[in-house]
Steps between C-alpha positions, in 0.01 A plus 500: 500500500747641750768755427835369382760454769790739478730425207852617432549813292632317193202264487261783552657701217494200264131433572411864446646480150269212391280609219131437514443552131720531192733219593730346237291184457180707470658737248625204291153351493341834413745548211424154362122542528521845337717359221217250434253782466329448835401812693434513873480713807786504750472485877117508508236342719295264285192550716368837613549556867762231531839610641685209348653614174609278212825565315319480167127519432315411179149627588322394178606142536489516880854375550721615789873424497722493809879478472597349835842521660641169605590613852183700574252250367678175601600352162515122539834499316679803643342594834743558782442521875667800665703417806455833676151553645407157355163480673390847389608430140325164495176666606547789259574280197221255579263800516613609155422157356163491678416848361602386147261203523221719636553745215492213245175375650338845512583569139393154383164545679461833317562335161866592457790274405825538687845426361783475753851533362811431709782748466738227377273398207593575147311807379418322175353199674310723742365708212391180326293409807353851529414505127338155518293606802384812314414292190298257711297780661 
């Protein structure tokens, strides 16, 4: 992927502040799962040697949880298309989605179950899905 075209200082500063881990939706889900007695690893690669890290990992049940941001991962309900550098952003965001699907496939082929949670989802409903996936493992 090519380097981003020059952006204005305000946009650059805003993007630099984006958290990779410990976001509000992720923390809310973690609190709910912990309240239910579930224990997990945070920001960990489910497979050895894999650079792609899951937000939450339950190694015994082989469940990996990703809390995806609506913008970065192209939520069907909330995705937006940036106007500035539109072509670069379209390529970047499509690459994120393709990487997500490749990660899902890699983990499934290794015997893992993947739970994808959108940032706008209720932490209780997301925790229900995670808990059900763990129980089914």
